[in-house]
MDAnalysis code that builds the backbone (N, CA, C; Angstrom):
import MDAnalysis as mda
import numpy as np

u = mda.Universe.empty(321, n_residues=107, atom_resindex=np.repeat(np.arange(107), 3), trajectory=True)
u.add_TopologyAttr("name", ["N", "CA", "C"] * 107)
u.add_TopologyAttr("resid", np.arange(1, 108))
u.add_TopologyAttr("resname", ["UNK", "UNK", "UNK", "UNK", "UNK", "UNK", "UNK", "UNK", "UNK", "UNK", "UNK", "UNK", "UNK", "UNK", "UNK", "UNK", "UNK", "UNK", "UNK", "UNK", "UNK", "UNK", "UNK", "UNK", "UNK", "UNK", "UNK", "UNK", "UNK", "UNK", "UNK", "UNK", "UNK", "UNK", "UNK", "UNK", "UNK", "UNK", "UNK", "UNK", "UNK", "UNK", "UNK", "UNK", "UNK", "UNK", "UNK", "UNK", "UNK", "UNK", "UNK", "UNK", "UNK", "UNK", "UNK", "UNK", "UNK", "UNK", "UNK", "UNK", "UNK", "UNK", "UNK", "UNK", "UNK", "UNK", "UNK", "UNK", "UNK", "UNK", "UNK", "UNK", "UNK", "UNK", "UNK", "UNK", "UNK", "UNK", "UNK", "UNK", "UNK", "UNK", "UNK", "UNK", "UNK", "UNK", "UNK", "UNK", "UNK", "UNK", "UNK", "UNK", "UNK", "UNK", "UNK", "UNK", "UNK", "UNK", "UNK", "UNK", "UNK", "UNK", "UNK", "UNK", "UNK", "UNK", "UNK"])
u.atoms.positions = np.array([
    [2.112, -14.709, -44.025],
    [1.615, -13.826, -43.163],
    [2.519, -12.476, -42.906],
    [1.867, -11.247, -43.152],
    [2.504, -10.236, -43.008],
    [2.889, -9.660, -41.479],
    [3.749, -8.952, -41.663],
    [4.195, -8.287, -40.139],
    [2.928, -7.549, -39.721],
    [2.070, -6.916, -40.110],
    [0.862, -6.339, -39.652],
    [-0.001, -7.219, -38.848],
    [0.053, -8.795, -39.289],
    [-0.884, -9.574, -38.477],
    [-0.134, -10.153, -37.401],
    [1.032, -10.099, -37.323],
    [1.707, -10.778, -36.381],
    [1.652, -9.969, -34.752],
    [1.585, -10.350, -33.714],
    [1.802, -9.729, -32.311],
    [3.160, -10.020, -31.998],
    [3.629, -8.357, -31.807],
    [4.969, -8.481, -31.529],
    [4.903, -8.342, -29.964],
    [6.081, -9.055, -29.348],
    [5.917, -9.062, -28.138],
    [5.964, -7.926, -27.440],
    [7.243, -6.909, -27.997],
    [7.748, -5.599, -27.444],
    [6.278, -4.856, -27.287],
    [5.351, -4.875, -28.060],
    [3.916, -4.159, -28.082],
    [2.977, -4.577, -26.904],
    [3.400, -5.749, -26.406],
    [2.242, -6.344, -25.360],
    [2.276, -5.549, -24.131],
    [1.573, -5.413, -23.051],
    [1.799, -5.012, -21.740],
    [2.462, -5.898, -21.014],
    [3.155, -5.378, -20.101],
    [3.949, -6.165, -18.897],
    [3.123, -6.887, -17.797],
    [2.958, -8.236, -17.540],
    [2.098, -8.920, -16.794],
    [2.385, -7.985, -15.263],
    [1.195, -7.987, -14.858],
    [1.357, -7.396, -13.750],
    [1.673, -8.480, -12.369],
    [2.728, -7.910, -11.836],
    [3.196, -8.833, -10.362],
    [2.875, -8.412, -9.244],
    [1.986, -9.015, -8.291],
    [1.733, -8.397, -7.354],
    [2.689, -8.773, -6.072],
    [2.953, -7.249, -5.720],
    [4.510, -7.065, -4.490],
    [3.442, -6.834, -2.908],
    [3.653, -7.579, -2.284],
    [2.971, -7.413, -0.723],
    [3.375, -6.656, -0.544],
    [2.654, -5.855, 0.981],
    [3.158, -4.918, 1.903],
    [4.270, -5.256, 2.163],
    [5.512, -4.598, 2.416],
    [6.525, -5.027, 3.146],
    [6.806, -4.076, 4.715],
    [5.846, -3.088, 4.841],
    [5.931, -2.409, 6.310],
    [4.671, -2.556, 6.618],
    [4.113, -2.261, 8.005],
    [3.288, -1.644, 8.548],
    [2.302, -0.441, 8.009],
    [2.835, 0.582, 7.416],
    [2.394, 1.604, 6.752],
    [2.073, 0.934, 5.518],
    [2.536, 0.428, 4.819],
    [1.920, -0.204, 3.313],
    [0.971, -1.215, 3.845],
    [0.848, -1.975, 4.617],
    [0.044, -2.794, 4.901],
    [-1.114, -2.133, 5.337],
    [-1.482, -0.990, 5.914],
    [-2.333, -0.240, 6.348],
    [-2.949, 0.741, 5.536],
    [-1.980, 1.493, 4.410],
    [-2.392, 1.760, 3.189],
    [-2.994, 0.905, 2.487],
    [-2.348, -0.268, 2.033],
    [-3.148, -1.268, 1.386],
    [-4.836, -1.926, 1.745],
    [-4.836, -2.053, 2.769],
    [-6.361, -2.370, 3.111],
    [-7.195, -0.898, 3.535],
    [-6.728, 0.272, 3.132],
    [-7.462, 0.934, 3.247],
    [-8.061, 1.013, 1.735],
    [-6.851, 1.375, 0.740],
    [-7.041, 1.241, -0.517],
    [-8.475, 0.188, -1.161],
    [-7.885, -1.253, -0.668],
    [-8.588, -2.234, -0.978],
    [-10.241, -2.007, -0.700],
    [-10.633, -1.602, 0.903],
    [-11.755, -1.453, 1.147],
    [-12.624, -0.272, 0.194],
    [-11.685, 0.626, -0.070],
    [-12.312, 1.727, -0.975],
    [-12.763, 1.459, -2.111],
    [-11.704, 0.625, -2.863],
    [-11.901, 0.317, -4.427],
    [-12.338, -0.979, -4.508],
    [-12.929, -1.459, -3.608],
    [-13.290, -2.838, -3.865],
    [-12.764, -3.870, -4.451],
    [-11.335, -4.006, -3.920],
    [-10.867, -4.844, -4.650],
    [-10.201, -5.686, -3.343],
    [-9.739, -7.067, -3.637],
    [-9.352, -8.092, -2.977],
    [-8.178, -8.104, -2.066],
    [-7.032, -7.778, -3.140],
    [-5.785, -7.155, -2.539],
    [-4.842, -6.325, -3.533],
    [-4.443, -5.441, -3.089],
    [-3.500, -4.421, -3.566],
    [-1.957, -4.638, -3.323],
    [-1.322, -4.672, -4.381],
    [0.208, -4.803, -4.260],
    [0.765, -3.430, -3.934],
    [1.797, -3.287, -3.738],
    [2.269, -1.739, -3.258],
    [2.574, -1.175, -4.459],
    [2.656, -2.120, -5.762],
    [3.456, -1.163, -6.767],
    [1.827, -1.131, -8.291],
    [0.711, -1.519, -7.172],
    [-0.481, -0.926, -8.354],
    [-0.787, -0.061, -8.294],
    [-1.157, 0.746, -9.413],
    [-1.402, 2.236, -9.828],
    [-2.598, 2.215, -9.072],
    [-2.934, 3.467, -8.600],
    [-4.299, 4.295, -8.175],
    [-5.167, 4.077, -9.319],
    [-4.747, 4.776, -10.444],
    [-5.864, 4.942, -11.518],
    [-5.995, 3.532, -12.672],
    [-5.256, 2.994, -12.283],
    [-5.613, 1.184, -12.705],
    [-6.401, 0.735, -11.862],
    [-6.743, 0.930, -10.854],
    [-7.004, 0.156, -9.896],
    [-8.764, 0.557, -10.009],
    [-9.000, 1.637, -10.691],
    [-10.227, 2.303, -10.610],
    [-10.408, 3.661, -9.780],
    [-9.439, 3.914, -9.242],
    [-9.311, 5.231, -8.464],
    [-9.908, 6.555, -9.193],
    [-10.070, 7.249, -8.644],
    [-10.731, 8.728, -9.048],
    [-10.860, 9.871, -7.756],
    [-11.731, 11.176, -8.185],
    [-11.462, 12.020, -7.227],
    [-12.045, 11.715, -6.029],
    [-13.132, 11.108, -6.100],
    [-14.060, 10.898, -5.058],
    [-13.680, 9.648, -4.027],
    [-12.944, 8.750, -4.704],
    [-12.384, 7.476, -4.092],
    [-11.183, 8.380, -3.054],
    [-10.436, 9.269, -3.967],
    [-9.416, 9.980, -3.114],
    [-9.719, 10.684, -1.780],
    [-10.956, 11.436, -2.163],
    [-11.521, 11.924, -0.966],
    [-11.424, 11.036, 0.385],
    [-12.495, 9.954, 0.383],
    [-12.570, 8.865, 0.910],
    [-11.159, 8.308, 1.538],
    [-10.337, 7.914, 0.574],
    [-9.418, 7.363, 1.448],
    [-8.575, 8.419, 1.931],
    [-8.346, 9.796, 1.862],
    [-7.790, 10.865, 2.334],
    [-8.278, 10.862, 3.818],
    [-10.080, 10.827, 3.996],
    [-10.330, 10.509, 5.379],
    [-9.968, 9.590, 5.925],
    [-9.867, 8.336, 5.599],
    [-9.463, 7.011, 6.221],
    [-7.813, 7.286, 6.637],
    [-6.790, 7.632, 5.667],
    [-5.797, 7.931, 6.135],
    [-5.441, 9.250, 7.264],
    [-6.544, 10.085, 7.176],
    [-6.671, 10.780, 8.447],
    [-6.979, 10.554, 9.558],
    [-8.082, 9.280, 9.603],
    [-8.483, 8.775, 10.906],
    [-7.333, 8.015, 11.363],
    [-6.765, 6.907, 10.223],
    [-5.736, 5.809, 10.838],
    [-4.426, 6.224, 11.246],
    [-4.153, 7.580, 10.666],
    [-2.492, 8.034, 10.758],
    [-2.464, 9.685, 11.619],
    [-3.694, 9.945, 11.398],
    [-3.377, 11.254, 12.507],
    [-3.009, 12.354, 11.625],
    [-3.056, 12.158, 10.568],
    [-2.572, 13.143, 9.134],
    [-3.283, 13.540, 8.188],
    [-3.159, 14.747, 7.704],
    [-4.042, 15.485, 6.484],
    [-3.263, 15.181, 5.292],
    [-4.127, 14.643, 4.134],
    [-3.033, 14.619, 2.990],
    [-3.629, 15.470, 1.901],
    [-3.477, 16.339, 1.332],
    [-3.992, 16.769, 0.030],
    [-4.406, 16.391, -0.816],
    [-5.915, 16.375, -0.946],
    [-6.667, 15.612, -2.003],
    [-6.129, 15.448, -3.462],
    [-4.816, 16.431, -4.074],
    [-4.010, 15.917, -5.063],
    [-3.045, 14.876, -4.842],
    [-3.050, 14.505, -3.553],
    [-1.546, 13.376, -3.423],
    [-1.678, 12.337, -4.687],
    [-2.690, 11.770, -5.002],
    [-2.682, 11.004, -6.199],
    [-2.194, 11.151, -7.615],
    [-2.432, 12.579, -7.847],
    [-1.885, 13.332, -8.895],
    [-0.375, 12.860, -9.015],
    [0.583, 12.974, -7.850],
    [1.687, 13.315, -7.433],
    [2.200, 11.856, -7.329],
    [1.732, 10.882, -6.498],
    [2.106, 9.574, -6.166],
    [1.052, 8.498, -6.341],
    [1.023, 7.423, -7.095],
    [-0.059, 6.760, -7.715],
    [0.126, 4.951, -7.106],
    [1.222, 4.762, -6.377],
    [1.383, 3.448, -5.669],
    [1.275, 3.491, -4.304],
    [1.127, 2.578, -3.807],
    [1.423, 2.451, -2.209],
    [2.651, 2.861, -1.641],
    [3.649, 2.216, -2.652],
    [4.945, 2.170, -2.616],
    [5.914, 3.419, -2.432],
    [4.868, 4.584, -3.058],
    [5.504, 5.889, -3.439],
    [4.782, 6.963, -2.238],
    [3.693, 6.281, -1.395],
    [2.736, 7.368, -0.405],
    [3.231, 6.865, 0.923],
    [3.696, 5.503, 1.306],
    [3.743, 5.294, 2.566],
    [5.213, 5.931, 2.741],
    [6.273, 6.210, 2.257],
    [7.642, 6.988, 3.079],
    [6.570, 8.699, 3.182],
    [5.947, 9.058, 2.210],
    [5.145, 10.504, 2.774],
    [4.380, 10.086, 3.699],
    [3.792, 9.240, 3.964],
    [2.617, 8.904, 5.235],
    [3.624, 8.947, 6.349],
    [4.582, 7.929, 6.292],
    [5.496, 7.939, 7.499],
    [6.103, 9.424, 7.803],
    [6.722, 10.212, 7.135],
    [7.323, 11.261, 6.909],
    [6.755, 12.442, 8.116],
    [5.373, 12.416, 7.362],
    [4.232, 13.021, 8.022],
    [3.857, 12.625, 9.582],
    [3.800, 11.564, 9.819],
    [3.370, 11.129, 11.089],
    [4.840, 11.323, 11.993],
    [5.752, 11.814, 11.452],
    [7.093, 12.095, 12.394],
    [7.042, 13.406, 12.545],
    [6.657, 14.360, 11.677],
    [6.444, 15.470, 11.552],
    [5.631, 16.239, 12.587],
    [6.051, 17.311, 13.233],
    [5.167, 17.887, 13.968],
    [3.496, 18.240, 13.757],
    [2.846, 18.259, 14.632],
    [1.322, 18.363, 14.211],
    [1.440, 20.033, 13.418],
    [0.517, 19.824, 12.829],
    [-0.344, 21.052, 12.191],
    [0.942, 21.475, 11.047],
    [1.824, 20.506, 10.620],
    [2.351, 20.982, 9.442],
    [1.849, 20.496, 8.022],
    [0.890, 19.551, 8.246],
    [0.470, 19.191, 6.616],
    [-1.352, 19.621, 6.877],
    [-1.304, 19.863, 5.511],
    [-2.782, 20.320, 5.122],
    [-3.281, 19.699, 4.047],
    [-4.618, 19.981, 4.221],
    [-5.462, 19.229, 2.854],
    [-5.271, 20.409, 1.979],
    [-4.950, 21.703, 2.180],
    [-5.775, 22.762, 1.098],
    [-4.689, 22.826, -0.268],
    [-3.739, 21.536, 0.269],
    [-2.983, 21.879, -1.124],
    [-3.157, 21.197, -2.271],
    [-2.653, 21.093, -3.613],
    [-3.420, 20.521, -4.884],
    [-3.128, 19.259, -4.542],
])
C-alpha cells in the first residue's frame, strides 16, 4: 500500500461533541436556534453555519432574540460569533445595558 492510499488520522475531522447549555441564556438561545434551524438539539459549541444557518435564518433568530430578551442584535452578529457559547455573553451584556444602546443597524 502506498502512502496515498492510507487514511491519515491527522487529516480526519475531529468528532463533534455535544456540549449542553450551562446557563439560562445559553438554554434559551439553543431553543431558539433549534426551532429556526429545525435541529433536535444544539450544543453551545456547534457552529451556526455548520448547522445550516444563513442570512435568512439570522434575521428570524434576531427577531426571536429580540422578543425573548428585549434586545436588538445586528444581523451581522453571526459573522462575528458562530456559537451559542460566544453569543450568550453578548446577549447577557446587552440585557444589562441601558435600553436604546443596541441597534440592528450594525454590520
